[in-house]
N, CA, C and O atoms as a GROMACS GRO file, in nm:
protein
  616
    1MET      N    1   0.084  -0.117   0.010
    1MET     CA    2   0.016   0.020  -0.007
    1MET      C    3   0.094   0.127   0.007
    1MET      O    4   0.183   0.143   0.091
    2ASN      N    5   0.052   0.217  -0.094
    2ASN     CA    6   0.139   0.344  -0.100
    2ASN      C    7   0.078   0.424   0.044
    2ASN      O    8  -0.040   0.454   0.060
    3ILE      N    9   0.175   0.448   0.129
    3ILE     CA   10   0.110   0.544   0.247
    3ILE      C   11   0.074   0.689   0.188
    3ILE      O   12  -0.030   0.747   0.220
    4SER      N   13   0.186   0.755   0.081
    4SER     CA   14   0.158   0.890   0.059
    4SER      C   15   0.028   0.903  -0.007
    4SER      O   16  -0.019   1.016   0.007
    5ALA      N   17  -0.053   0.813  -0.083
    5ALA     CA   18  -0.176   0.835  -0.134
    5ALA      C   19  -0.314   0.771  -0.028
    5ALA      O   20  -0.427   0.756  -0.073
    6THR      N   21  -0.284   0.747   0.080
    6THR     CA   22  -0.386   0.720   0.195
    6THR      C   23  -0.432   0.839   0.251
    6THR      O   24  -0.345   0.925   0.267
    7PRO      N   25  -0.557   0.869   0.289
    7PRO     CA   26  -0.579   1.001   0.365
    7PRO      C   27  -0.508   0.993   0.493
    7PRO      O   28  -0.471   0.890   0.551
    8ASP      N   29  -0.490   1.131   0.533
    8ASP     CA   30  -0.415   1.148   0.639
    8ASP      C   31  -0.474   1.199   0.765
    8ASP      O   32  -0.531   1.308   0.764
    9LEU      N   33  -0.464   1.129   0.870
    9LEU     CA   34  -0.550   1.183   1.017
    9LEU      C   35  -0.486   1.265   1.086
    9LEU      O   36  -0.537   1.316   1.185
   10GLY      N   37  -0.354   1.293   1.044
   10GLY     CA   38  -0.264   1.369   1.148
   10GLY      C   39  -0.167   1.309   1.232
   10GLY      O   40  -0.085   1.227   1.189
   11THR      N   41  -0.175   1.350   1.366
   11THR     CA   42  -0.044   1.277   1.472
   11THR      C   43  -0.111   1.252   1.562
   11THR      O   44  -0.212   1.318   1.587
   12ALA      N   45  -0.072   1.150   1.634
   12ALA     CA   46  -0.153   1.119   1.783
   12ALA      C   47  -0.017   1.116   1.872
   12ALA      O   48   0.088   1.059   1.842
   13ASP      N   49  -0.040   1.178   1.967
   13ASP     CA   50   0.051   1.206   2.085
   13ASP      C   51   0.043   1.164   2.222
   13ASP      O   52   0.115   1.204   2.312
   14ALA      N   53  -0.065   1.068   2.231
   14ALA     CA   54  -0.094   1.025   2.364
   14ALA      C   55  -0.182   0.895   2.342
   14ALA      O   56  -0.224   0.860   2.232
   15VAL      N   57  -0.199   0.844   2.432
   15VAL     CA   58  -0.239   0.691   2.456
   15VAL      C   59  -0.361   0.684   2.535
   15VAL      O   60  -0.345   0.748   2.639
   16LEU      N   61  -0.469   0.636   2.526
   16LEU     CA   62  -0.570   0.596   2.609
   16LEU      C   63  -0.600   0.463   2.660
   16LEU      O   64  -0.566   0.374   2.582
   17GLU      N   65  -0.659   0.420   2.781
   17GLU     CA   66  -0.692   0.282   2.795
   17GLU      C   67  -0.796   0.235   2.723
   17GLU      O   68  -0.826   0.300   2.623
   18SER      N   69  -0.840   0.166   2.742
   18SER     CA   70  -0.991   0.064   2.658
   18SER      C   71  -1.086   0.180   2.758
   18SER      O   72  -1.061   0.252   2.855
   19GLY      N   73  -1.209   0.152   2.668
   19GLY     CA   74  -1.307   0.220   2.715
   19GLY      C   75  -1.316   0.382   2.746
   19GLY      O   76  -1.364   0.447   2.839
   20HIS      N   77  -1.251   0.416   2.628
   20HIS     CA   78  -1.209   0.600   2.658
   20HIS      C   79  -1.334   0.678   2.605
   20HIS      O   80  -1.338   0.799   2.627
   21GLY      N   81  -1.445   0.614   2.530
   21GLY     CA   82  -1.550   0.688   2.493
   21GLY      C   83  -1.558   0.795   2.394
   21GLY      O   84  -1.653   0.874   2.391
   22ARG      N   85  -1.450   0.800   2.304
   22ARG     CA   86  -1.410   0.898   2.211
   22ARG      C   87  -1.463   0.856   2.072
   22ARG      O   88  -1.472   0.736   2.049
   23PRO      N   89  -1.496   0.940   1.984
   23PRO     CA   90  -1.521   0.921   1.837
   23PRO      C   91  -1.409   0.846   1.811
   23PRO      O   92  -1.296   0.871   1.851
   24VAL      N   93  -1.444   0.748   1.738
   24VAL     CA   94  -1.319   0.654   1.673
   24VAL      C   95  -1.305   0.679   1.550
   24VAL      O   96  -1.397   0.638   1.480
   25ALA      N   97  -1.187   0.756   1.478
   25ALA     CA   98  -1.148   0.768   1.333
   25ALA      C   99  -1.109   0.620   1.262
   25ALA      O  100  -1.103   0.607   1.140
   26GLY      N  101  -1.083   0.514   1.356
   26GLY     CA  102  -1.018   0.380   1.276
   26GLY      C  103  -0.986   0.306   1.397
   26GLY      O  104  -0.989   0.337   1.516
   27ARG      N  105  -0.943   0.166   1.316
   27ARG     CA  106  -0.851   0.084   1.404
   27ARG      C  107  -0.743   0.032   1.343
   27ARG      O  108  -0.752  -0.020   1.232
   28VAL      N  109  -0.646   0.040   1.400
   28VAL     CA  110  -0.493  -0.038   1.358
   28VAL      C  111  -0.481  -0.165   1.438
   28VAL      O  112  -0.507  -0.187   1.556
   29VAL      N  113  -0.426  -0.255   1.326
   29VAL     CA  114  -0.398  -0.408   1.377
   29VAL      C  115  -0.255  -0.415   1.368
   29VAL      O  116  -0.184  -0.414   1.268
   30LEU      N  117  -0.212  -0.425   1.530
   30LEU     CA  118  -0.072  -0.458   1.548
   30LEU      C  119  -0.027  -0.583   1.621
   30LEU      O  120  -0.096  -0.615   1.718
   31ASP      N  121   0.065  -0.651   1.595
   31ASP     CA  122   0.131  -0.758   1.684
   31ASP      C  123   0.205  -0.728   1.760
   31ASP      O  124   0.257  -0.618   1.740
   32TYR      N  125   0.245  -0.797   1.873
   32TYR     CA  126   0.304  -0.804   1.963
   32TYR      C  127   0.455  -0.697   1.964
   32TYR      O  128   0.479  -0.615   2.052
   33GLU      N  129   0.532  -0.720   1.857
   33GLU     CA  130   0.648  -0.622   1.862
   33GLU      C  131   0.589  -0.487   1.797
   33GLU      O  132   0.640  -0.381   1.833
   34ALA      N  133   0.500  -0.484   1.717
   34ALA     CA  134   0.460  -0.346   1.655
   34ALA      C  135   0.362  -0.260   1.773
   34ALA      O  136   0.330  -0.143   1.756
   35ARG      N  137   0.322  -0.341   1.891
   35ARG     CA  138   0.261  -0.264   1.992
   35ARG      C  139   0.358  -0.183   2.090
   35ARG      O  140   0.322  -0.110   2.182
   36CYS      N  141   0.465  -0.206   2.058
   36CYS     CA  142   0.588  -0.120   2.130
   36CYS      C  143   0.645  -0.032   2.048
   36CYS      O  144   0.717  -0.062   1.954
   37LEU      N  145   0.608   0.101   2.089
   37LEU     CA  146   0.648   0.181   1.993
   37LEU      C  147   0.643   0.340   2.051
   37LEU      O  148   0.564   0.366   2.142
   38ARG      N  149   0.734   0.449   1.994
   38ARG     CA  150   0.708   0.559   2.023
   38ARG      C  151   0.666   0.672   1.921
   38ARG      O  152   0.589   0.768   1.928
   39ARG      N  153   0.770   0.608   1.798
   39ARG     CA  154   0.727   0.732   1.692
   39ARG      C  155   0.720   0.644   1.586
   39ARG      O  156   0.806   0.557   1.575
   40LYS      N  157   0.624   0.656   1.500
   40LYS     CA  158   0.585   0.556   1.363
   40LYS      C  159   0.491   0.599   1.305
   40LYS      O  160   0.401   0.655   1.367
   41ARG      N  161   0.487   0.583   1.172
   41ARG     CA  162   0.358   0.612   1.070
   41ARG      C  163   0.253   0.474   1.063
   41ARG      O  164   0.300   0.366   1.027
   42LEU      N  165   0.161   0.482   1.086
   42LEU     CA  166   0.083   0.380   1.088
   42LEU      C  167  -0.044   0.397   0.983
   42LEU      O  168  -0.079   0.511   0.950
   43VAL      N  169  -0.113   0.281   0.932
   43VAL     CA  170  -0.204   0.276   0.845
   43VAL      C  171  -0.331   0.221   0.925
   43VAL      O  172  -0.325   0.117   0.991
   44THR      N  173  -0.443   0.296   0.914
   44THR     CA  174  -0.546   0.202   0.988
   44THR      C  175  -0.608   0.076   0.890
   44THR      O  176  -0.573   0.061   0.772
   45ALA      N  177  -0.698  -0.004   0.954
   45ALA     CA  178  -0.744  -0.104   0.857
   45ALA      C  179  -0.831  -0.052   0.742
   45ALA      O  180  -0.855  -0.113   0.638
   46GLU      N  181  -0.889   0.104   0.785
   46GLU     CA  182  -0.961   0.150   0.680
   46GLU      C  183  -0.893   0.232   0.561
   46GLU      O  184  -0.955   0.297   0.477
   47GLY      N  185  -0.724   0.211   0.573
   47GLY     CA  186  -0.690   0.283   0.486
   47GLY      C  187  -0.628   0.411   0.510
   47GLY      O  188  -0.550   0.454   0.424
   48ALA      N  189  -0.657   0.496   0.641
   48ALA     CA  190  -0.602   0.630   0.670
   48ALA      C  191  -0.460   0.612   0.714
   48ALA      O  192  -0.423   0.499   0.747
   49SER      N  193  -0.378   0.715   0.716
   49SER     CA  194  -0.254   0.676   0.785
   49SER      C  195  -0.241   0.817   0.888
   49SER      O  196  -0.304   0.921   0.866
   50PHE      N  197  -0.151   0.798   1.000
   50PHE     CA  198  -0.150   0.867   1.096
   50PHE      C  199   0.013   0.864   1.161
   50PHE      O  200   0.067   0.753   1.162
   51MET      N  201   0.074   0.956   1.204
   51MET     CA  202   0.172   0.973   1.280
   51MET      C  203   0.157   0.956   1.421
   51MET      O  204   0.079   1.032   1.479
   52VAL      N  205   0.233   0.845   1.505
   52VAL     CA  206   0.232   0.840   1.637
   52VAL      C  207   0.369   0.915   1.688
   52VAL      O  208   0.480   0.888   1.640
   53ASP      N  209   0.353   0.981   1.758
   53ASP     CA  210   0.486   1.059   1.829
   53ASP      C  211   0.445   1.092   1.976
   53ASP      O  212   0.375   1.183   2.019
   54LEU      N  213   0.501   1.001   2.032
   54LEU     CA  214   0.452   0.973   2.190
   54LEU      C  215   0.588   1.032   2.261
   54LEU      O  216   0.691   1.044   2.194
   55PRO      N  217   0.583   1.065   2.397
   55PRO     CA  218   0.705   1.149   2.445
   55PRO      C  219   0.812   1.036   2.483
   55PRO      O  220   0.931   1.066   2.478
   56GLN      N  221   0.770   0.890   2.525
   56GLN     CA  222   0.840   0.773   2.534
   56GLN      C  223   0.802   0.675   2.503
   56GLN      O  224   0.680   0.662   2.508
   57THR      N  225   0.888   0.554   2.454
   57THR     CA  226   0.843   0.417   2.409
   57THR      C  227   0.744   0.363   2.512
   57THR      O  228   0.775   0.362   2.631
   58ILE      N  229   0.639   0.324   2.472
   58ILE     CA  230   0.554   0.243   2.555
   58ILE      C  231   0.502   0.104   2.489
   58ILE      O  232   0.513   0.081   2.368
   59SER      N  233   0.450   0.023   2.572
   59SER     CA  234   0.399  -0.093   2.538
   59SER      C  235   0.239  -0.092   2.558
   59SER      O  236   0.182  -0.095   2.668
   60LEU      N  237   0.163  -0.088   2.407
   60LEU     CA  238   0.030  -0.057   2.416
   60LEU      C  239  -0.048  -0.202   2.490
   60LEU      O  240  -0.023  -0.317   2.454
   61ALA      N  241  -0.125  -0.173   2.578
   61ALA     CA  242  -0.213  -0.249   2.647
   61ALA      C  243  -0.333  -0.314   2.572
   61ALA      O  244  -0.373  -0.248   2.476
   62PRO      N  245  -0.395  -0.423   2.595
   62PRO     CA  246  -0.520  -0.470   2.496
   62PRO      C  247  -0.611  -0.355   2.514
   62PRO      O  248  -0.618  -0.312   2.629
   63GLY      N  249  -0.684  -0.294   2.422
   63GLY     CA  250  -0.786  -0.231   2.405
   63GLY      C  251  -0.765  -0.052   2.386
   63GLY      O  252  -0.845   0.033   2.347
   64ALA      N  253  -0.610  -0.039   2.436
   64ALA     CA  254  -0.547   0.107   2.412
   64ALA      C  255  -0.615   0.162   2.289
   64ALA      O  256  -0.685   0.090   2.217
   65ALA      N  257  -0.595   0.281   2.269
   65ALA     CA  258  -0.638   0.388   2.173
   65ALA      C  259  -0.543   0.489   2.150
   65ALA      O  260  -0.501   0.544   2.252
   66PHE      N  261  -0.493   0.533   2.029
   66PHE     CA  262  -0.421   0.650   2.002
   66PHE      C  263  -0.496   0.778   1.983
   66PHE      O  264  -0.572   0.790   1.887
   67VAL      N  265  -0.479   0.866   2.062
   67VAL     CA  266  -0.556   1.004   2.053
   67VAL      C  267  -0.489   1.117   1.945
   67VAL      O  268  -0.373   1.159   1.942
   68LEU      N  269  -0.589   1.146   1.868
   68LEU     CA  270  -0.533   1.207   1.747
   68LEU      C  271  -0.573   1.386   1.783
   68LEU      O  272  -0.662   1.410   1.864
   69ALA      N  273  -0.490   1.511   1.707
   69ALA     CA  274  -0.512   1.618   1.760
   69ALA      C  275  -0.626   1.667   1.750
   69ALA      O  276  -0.653   1.767   1.816
   70ASP      N  277  -0.730   1.602   1.658
   70ASP     CA  278  -0.887   1.662   1.651
   70ASP      C  279  -0.960   1.586   1.794
   70ASP      O  280  -1.079   1.603   1.818
   71GLY      N  281  -0.889   1.517   1.865
   71GLY     CA  282  -0.955   1.444   1.984
   71GLY      C  283  -1.026   1.296   1.943
   71GLY      O  284  -1.066   1.222   2.033
   72ARG      N  285  -1.037   1.265   1.826
   72ARG     CA  286  -1.075   1.135   1.800
   72ARG      C  287  -0.967   1.038   1.818
   72ARG      O  288  -0.849   1.063   1.842
   73ALA      N  289  -1.023   0.927   1.802
   73ALA     CA  290  -0.925   0.785   1.868
   73ALA      C  291  -0.913   0.697   1.752
   73ALA      O  292  -1.002   0.680   1.669
   74VAL      N  293  -0.779   0.633   1.751
   74VAL     CA  294  -0.788   0.501   1.650
   74VAL      C  295  -0.731   0.383   1.775
   74VAL      O  296  -0.625   0.368   1.836
   75GLU      N  297  -0.851   0.321   1.773
   75GLU     CA  298  -0.825   0.181   1.855
   75GLU      C  299  -0.736   0.085   1.786
   75GLU      O  300  -0.733   0.066   1.665
   76VAL      N  301  -0.657   0.020   1.887
   76VAL     CA  302  -0.557  -0.080   1.880
   76VAL      C  303  -0.608  -0.211   1.895
   76VAL      O  304  -0.646  -0.250   2.005
   77VAL      N  305  -0.614  -0.287   1.788
   77VAL     CA  306  -0.645  -0.436   1.796
   77VAL      C  307  -0.534  -0.521   1.773
   77VAL      O  308  -0.452  -0.518   1.681
   78GLU      N  309  -0.542  -0.605   1.881
   78GLU     CA  310  -0.430  -0.694   1.862
   78GLU      C  311  -0.422  -0.791   1.735
   78GLU      O  312  -0.531  -0.841   1.707
   79ALA      N  313  -0.323  -0.826   1.658
   79ALA     CA  314  -0.316  -0.915   1.576
   79ALA      C  315  -0.316  -1.019   1.612
   79ALA      O  316  -0.259  -1.041   1.719
   80ARG      N  317  -0.376  -1.123   1.545
   80ARG     CA  318  -0.352  -1.290   1.563
   80ARG      C  319  -0.232  -1.332   1.492
   80ARG      O  320  -0.224  -1.326   1.370
   81GLU      N  321  -0.143  -1.373   1.563
   81GLU     CA  322  -0.008  -1.422   1.514
   81GLU      C  323   0.031  -1.579   1.552
   81GLU      O  324  -0.046  -1.644   1.623
   82PRO      N  325   0.126  -1.625   1.511
   82PRO     CA  326   0.182  -1.766   1.529
   82PRO      C  327   0.229  -1.749   1.678
   82PRO      O  328   0.310  -1.671   1.728
   83VAL      N  329   0.146  -1.854   1.733
   83VAL     CA  330   0.207  -1.890   1.888
   83VAL      C  331   0.204  -2.025   1.910
   83VAL      O  332   0.151  -2.106   1.834
   84LEU      N  333   0.266  -2.055   2.022
   84LEU     CA  334   0.265  -2.206   2.058
   84LEU      C  335   0.187  -2.195   2.201
   84LEU      O  336   0.217  -2.107   2.281
   85ARG      N  337   0.093  -2.284   2.224
   85ARG     CA  338   0.016  -2.306   2.319
   85ARG      C  339   0.092  -2.422   2.408
   85ARG      O  340   0.110  -2.525   2.343
   86ILE      N  341   0.141  -2.423   2.547
   86ILE     CA  342   0.211  -2.518   2.598
   86ILE      C  343   0.140  -2.568   2.706
   86ILE      O  344   0.104  -2.488   2.792
   87GLU      N  345   0.110  -2.702   2.719
   87GLU     CA  346   0.054  -2.760   2.856
   87GLU      C  347   0.126  -2.866   2.923
   87GLU      O  348   0.145  -2.967   2.856
   88GLY      N  349   0.162  -2.866   3.019
   88GLY     CA  350   0.244  -3.012   3.103
   88GLY      C  351   0.275  -2.940   3.211
   88GLY      O  352   0.211  -2.838   3.238
   89ASP      N  353   0.376  -2.983   3.284
   89ASP     CA  354   0.443  -2.925   3.421
   89ASP      C  355   0.496  -2.791   3.395
   89ASP      O  356   0.613  -2.772   3.362
   90LEU      N  357   0.397  -2.684   3.413
   90LEU     CA  358   0.397  -2.539   3.406
   90LEU      C  359   0.505  -2.483   3.478
   90LEU      O  360   0.590  -2.420   3.416
   91PRO      N  361   0.514  -2.498   3.610
   91PRO     CA  362   0.626  -2.429   3.667
   91PRO      C  363   0.758  -2.470   3.607
   91PRO      O  364   0.839  -2.379   3.589
   92THR      N  365   0.799  -2.613   3.567
   92THR     CA  366   0.906  -2.643   3.508
   92THR      C  367   0.920  -2.573   3.372
   92THR      O  368   1.021  -2.512   3.337
   93LEU      N  369   0.814  -2.587   3.301
   93LEU     CA  370   0.834  -2.523   3.159
   93LEU      C  371   0.834  -2.376   3.158
   93LEU      O  372   0.874  -2.305   3.066
   94ALA      N  373   0.787  -2.340   3.269
   94ALA     CA  374   0.795  -2.159   3.256
   94ALA      C  375   0.938  -2.122   3.296
   94ALA      O  376   1.001  -2.028   3.246
   95TRP      N  377   0.985  -2.208   3.395
   95TRP     CA  378   1.112  -2.178   3.422
   95TRP      C  379   1.225  -2.203   3.310
   95TRP      O  380   1.322  -2.127   3.307
   96HIS      N  381   1.214  -2.307   3.223
   96HIS     CA  382   1.302  -2.305   3.121
   96HIS      C  383   1.273  -2.190   3.020
   96HIS      O  384   1.368  -2.128   2.973
   97ILE      N  385   1.159  -2.164   2.988
   97ILE     CA  386   1.082  -2.017   2.909
   97ILE      C  387   1.181  -1.885   2.971
   97ILE      O  388   1.247  -1.816   2.893
   98GLY      N  389   1.183  -1.865   3.104
   98GLY     CA  390   1.209  -1.762   3.147
   98GLY      C  391   1.347  -1.746   3.157
   98GLY      O  392   1.402  -1.636   3.164
   99ASN      N  393   1.414  -1.876   3.158
   99ASN     CA  394   1.539  -1.878   3.158
   99ASN      C  395   1.622  -1.835   3.019
   99ASN      O  396   1.734  -1.785   3.006
  100ARG      N  397   1.530  -1.872   2.931
  100ARG     CA  398   1.587  -1.787   2.796
  100ARG      C  399   1.550  -1.657   2.769
  100ARG      O  400   1.577  -1.603   2.661
  101HIS      N  401   1.478  -1.589   2.879
  101HIS     CA  402   1.424  -1.452   2.860
  101HIS      C  403   1.319  -1.447   2.739
  101HIS      O  404   1.324  -1.357   2.654
  102CYS      N  405   1.252  -1.520   2.737
  102CYS     CA  406   1.145  -1.529   2.617
  102CYS      C  407   1.041  -1.496   2.662
  102CYS      O  408   0.990  -1.574   2.742
  103PRO      N  409   0.969  -1.368   2.631
  103PRO     CA  410   0.807  -1.345   2.663
  103PRO      C  411   0.727  -1.454   2.659
  103PRO      O  412   0.726  -1.545   2.576
  104CYS      N  413   0.639  -1.434   2.787
  104CYS     CA  414   0.532  -1.570   2.782
  104CYS      C  415   0.416  -1.525   2.858
  104CYS      O  416   0.416  -1.463   2.965
  105GLU      N  417   0.317  -1.565   2.790
  105GLU     CA  418   0.183  -1.545   2.847
  105GLU      C  419   0.158  -1.655   2.921
  105GLU      O  420   0.186  -1.768   2.879
  106ILE      N  421   0.088  -1.629   3.070
  106ILE     CA  422   0.091  -1.754   3.154
  106ILE      C  423  -0.068  -1.755   3.209
  106ILE      O  424  -0.113  -1.654   3.264
  107ALA      N  425  -0.138  -1.857   3.192
  107ALA     CA  426  -0.271  -1.885   3.239
  107ALA      C  427  -0.274  -2.003   3.343
  107ALA      O  428  -0.167  -2.054   3.377
  108ALA      N  429  -0.372  -2.040   3.384
  108ALA     CA  430  -0.393  -2.131   3.479
  108ALA      C  431  -0.320  -2.260   3.448
  108ALA      O  432  -0.233  -2.318   3.513
  109ASP      N  433  -0.386  -2.293   3.315
  109ASP     CA  434  -0.363  -2.419   3.264
  109ASP      C  435  -0.266  -2.426   3.144
  109ASP      O  436  -0.250  -2.531   3.082
  110HIS      N  437  -0.207  -2.316   3.116
  110HIS     CA  438  -0.090  -2.330   2.987
  110HIS      C  439  -0.046  -2.199   2.994
  110HIS      O  440  -0.088  -2.101   3.055
  111LEU      N  441   0.064  -2.220   2.906
  111LEU     CA  442   0.169  -2.097   2.877
  111LEU      C  443   0.138  -2.063   2.729
  111LEU      O  444   0.079  -2.141   2.655
  112VAL      N  445   0.183  -1.932   2.689
  112VAL     CA  446   0.171  -1.896   2.554
  112VAL      C  447   0.302  -1.841   2.537
  112VAL      O  448   0.351  -1.764   2.620
  113ILE      N  449   0.380  -1.892   2.394
  113ILE     CA  450   0.487  -1.791   2.352
  113ILE      C  451   0.476  -1.809   2.216
  113ILE      O  452   0.411  -1.903   2.168
  114ARG      N  453   0.550  -1.702   2.130
  114ARG     CA  454   0.554  -1.683   1.993
  114ARG      C  455   0.639  -1.814   1.960
  114ARG      O  456   0.719  -1.870   2.034
  115VAL      N  457   0.601  -1.849   1.828
  115VAL     CA  458   0.640  -1.956   1.738
  115VAL      C  459   0.802  -1.924   1.733
  115VAL      O  460   0.848  -1.822   1.683
  116ASP      N  461   0.876  -2.021   1.789
  116ASP     CA  462   1.019  -2.050   1.794
  116ASP      C  463   1.052  -2.228   1.788
  116ASP      O  464   1.041  -2.316   1.873
  117PRO      N  465   1.094  -2.230   1.653
  117PRO     CA  466   1.138  -2.390   1.655
  117PRO      C  467   1.231  -2.467   1.768
  117PRO      O  468   1.221  -2.580   1.817
  118VAL      N  469   1.310  -2.376   1.787
  118VAL     CA  470   1.416  -2.419   1.918
  118VAL      C  471   1.362  -2.434   2.044
  118VAL      O  472   1.404  -2.520   2.122
  119LEU      N  473   1.258  -2.346   2.074
  119LEU     CA  474   1.227  -2.339   2.230
  119LEU      C  475   1.103  -2.463   2.221
  119LEU      O  476   1.064  -2.534   2.313
  120GLU      N  477   1.053  -2.461   2.061
  120GLU     CA  478   0.940  -2.595   2.058
  120GLU      C  479   0.979  -2.730   2.088
  120GLU      O  480   0.919  -2.820   2.147
  121ALA      N  481   1.114  -2.724   2.022
  121ALA     CA  482   1.172  -2.887   2.043
  121ALA      C  483   1.244  -2.883   2.180
  121ALA      O  484   1.282  -2.995   2.213
  122MET      N  485   1.274  -2.786   2.270
  122MET     CA  486   1.319  -2.805   2.397
  122MET      C  487   1.188  -2.832   2.480
  122MET      O  488   1.195  -2.910   2.575
  123LEU      N  489   1.078  -2.776   2.449
  123LEU     CA  490   0.966  -2.778   2.552
  123LEU      C  491   0.940  -2.952   2.503
  123LEU      O  492   0.937  -3.040   2.590
  124LEU      N  493   0.926  -2.975   2.393
  124LEU     CA  494   0.849  -3.109   2.353
  124LEU      C  495   0.977  -3.216   2.425
  124LEU      O  496   0.945  -3.322   2.480
  125GLN      N  497   1.102  -3.178   2.414
  125GLN     CA  498   1.164  -3.275   2.482
  125GLN      C  499   1.162  -3.290   2.640
  125GLN      O  500   1.210  -3.386   2.701
  126LEU      N  501   1.105  -3.188   2.691
  126LEU     CA  502   1.093  -3.171   2.842
  126LEU      C  503   0.926  -3.265   2.853
  126LEU      O  504   0.885  -3.284   2.968
  127GLY      N  505   0.854  -3.309   2.755
  127GLY     CA  506   0.736  -3.337   2.780
  127GLY      C  507   0.626  -3.257   2.770
  127GLY      O  508   0.513  -3.295   2.801
  128ALA      N  509   0.659  -3.130   2.721
  128ALA     CA  510   0.516  -3.059   2.714
  128ALA      C  511   0.437  -3.089   2.573
  128ALA      O  512   0.493  -3.127   2.470
  129LYS      N  513   0.289  -3.064   2.589
  129LYS     CA  514   0.200  -3.089   2.481
  129LYS      C  515   0.207  -2.943   2.446
  129LYS      O  516   0.172  -2.853   2.522
  130VAL      N  517   0.263  -2.924   2.306
  130VAL     CA  518   0.284  -2.803   2.229
  130VAL      C  519   0.168  -2.817   2.107
  130VAL      O  520   0.154  -2.919   2.040
  131THR      N  521   0.090  -2.692   2.093
  131THR     CA  522  -0.003  -2.683   2.001
  131THR      C  523   0.019  -2.547   1.938
  131THR      O  524   0.027  -2.446   2.007
  132ARG      N  525   0.030  -2.545   1.786
  132ARG     CA  526   0.054  -2.437   1.724
  132ARG      C  527  -0.078  -2.359   1.693
  132ARG      O  528  -0.173  -2.425   1.650
  133SER      N  529  -0.094  -2.208   1.712
  133SER     CA  530  -0.215  -2.165   1.689
  133SER      C  531  -0.196  -2.015   1.630
  133SER      O  532  -0.087  -1.959   1.615
  134LEU      N  533  -0.311  -1.967   1.604
  134LEU     CA  534  -0.324  -1.801   1.552
  134LEU      C  535  -0.396  -1.750   1.670
  134LEU      O  536  -0.512  -1.783   1.695
  135ALA      N  537  -0.313  -1.657   1.754
  135ALA     CA  538  -0.412  -1.574   1.856
  135ALA      C  539  -0.330  -1.447   1.897
  135ALA      O  540  -0.207  -1.441   1.886
  136PRO      N  541  -0.400  -1.356   1.940
  136PRO     CA  542  -0.324  -1.245   1.995
  136PRO      C  543  -0.219  -1.282   2.109
  136PRO      O  544  -0.249  -1.365   2.194
  137PHE      N  545  -0.104  -1.223   2.107
  137PHE     CA  546   0.010  -1.270   2.228
  137PHE      C  547   0.001  -1.147   2.313
  137PHE      O  548   0.001  -1.030   2.276
  138ARG      N  549  -0.007  -1.201   2.446
  138ARG     CA  550  -0.026  -1.110   2.539
  138ARG      C  551   0.073  -1.142   2.688
  138ARG      O  552   0.031  -1.158   2.802
  139PRO      N  553   0.182  -1.144   2.650
  139PRO     CA  554   0.279  -1.207   2.771
  139PRO      C  555   0.294  -1.099   2.880
  139PRO      O  556   0.282  -0.979   2.858
  140LEU      N  557   0.322  -1.155   2.998
  140LEU     CA  558   0.332  -1.064   3.103
  140LEU      C  559   0.419  -0.958   3.092
  140LEU      O  560   0.484  -0.956   2.987
  141GLY      N  561   0.439  -0.861   3.178
  141GLY     CA  562   0.510  -0.745   3.173
  141GLY      C  563   0.638  -0.788   3.273
  141GLY      O  564   0.646  -0.897   3.329
  142GLY      N  565   0.729  -0.688   3.284
  142GLY     CA  566   0.851  -0.718   3.359
  142GLY      C  567   0.782  -0.730   3.506
  142GLY      O  568   0.664  -0.704   3.526
  143ALA      N  569   0.873  -0.770   3.601
  143ALA     CA  570   0.854  -0.734   3.739
  143ALA      C  571   0.872  -0.605   3.806
  143ALA      O  572   0.824  -0.577   3.916
  144TYR      N  573   0.937  -0.534   3.740
  144TYR     CA  574   0.977  -0.388   3.800
  144TYR      C  575   0.885  -0.277   3.735
  144TYR      O  576   0.925  -0.162   3.754
  145GLY      N  577   0.790  -0.288   3.675
  145GLY     CA  578   0.665  -0.201   3.620
  145GLY      C  579   0.576  -0.262   3.538
  145GLY      O  580   0.577  -0.384   3.528
  146HIS      N  581   0.503  -0.198   3.479
  146HIS     CA  582   0.400  -0.230   3.391
  146HIS      C  583   0.449  -0.266   3.256
  146HIS      O  584   0.553  -0.208   3.224
  147GLY      N  585   0.397  -0.352   3.163
  147GLY     CA  586   0.436  -0.364   3.032
  147GLY      C  587   0.595  -0.420   3.036
  147GLY      O  588   0.652  -0.468   3.134
  148ARG      N  589   0.642  -0.404   2.921
  148ARG     CA  590   0.789  -0.466   2.887
  148ARG      C  591   0.899  -0.395   2.974
  148ARG      O  592   0.890  -0.280   3.018
  149THR      N  593   0.993  -0.473   2.990
  149THR     CA  594   1.101  -0.402   3.048
  149THR      C  595   1.193  -0.370   2.937
  149THR      O  596   1.209  -0.441   2.837
  150PHE      N  597   1.254  -0.257   2.963
  150PHE     CA  598   1.376  -0.226   2.830
  150PHE      C  599   1.506  -0.260   2.888
  150PHE      O  600   1.572  -0.158   2.910
  151GLY      N  601   1.560  -0.362   2.918
  151GLY     CA  602   1.705  -0.382   2.976
  151GLY      C  603   1.709  -0.457   3.127
  151GLY      O  604   1.614  -0.518   3.178
  152HIS      N  605   1.838  -0.438   3.183
  152HIS     CA  606   1.803  -0.498   3.308
  152HIS      C  607   1.841  -0.392   3.438
  152HIS      O  608   1.851  -0.431   3.554
  153ASN      N  609   1.862  -0.229   3.385
  153ASN     CA  610   1.859  -0.150   3.483
  153ASN      C  611   1.741  -0.086   3.531
  153ASN      O  612   1.686   0.017   3.494
  154HIS      N  613   1.703  -0.196   3.652
  154HIS     CA  614   1.583  -0.179   3.730
  154HIS      C  615   1.628  -0.097   3.841
  154HIS      O  616   1.548  -0.062   3.928
   0.00000   0.00000   0.00000
């Protein structure tokens, strides 16, 4: 898609939590990596472009929305992406995943990581049941704050 030929919504310089109640100018579908940003031009699912220019890098929470200069919002939709659903001895499996500094979503009865053939082979060797699927990826944030951690200088 040629971004220069798309309608321009202007600039977003703030982010709102879900349930913002503002008029919606569009929706942007972002995977886990793309939901961590500070400054970037994005294109909505409807084909309009806008510039994100935030004061600092953030990790967008589910349901977040960018605030445009005119007060409208561009809602963030989590993309479905290739993930591994992991079942088995969860404490042991989670330890091995964490030991490799791999982002991990933790539920009561399973773990979820992005598809990684090396980790998949390791988990299978450890006796895990591993199922490939497409789903939004929502790993836990760091221990020293919300969202992702950016290095080890806590």
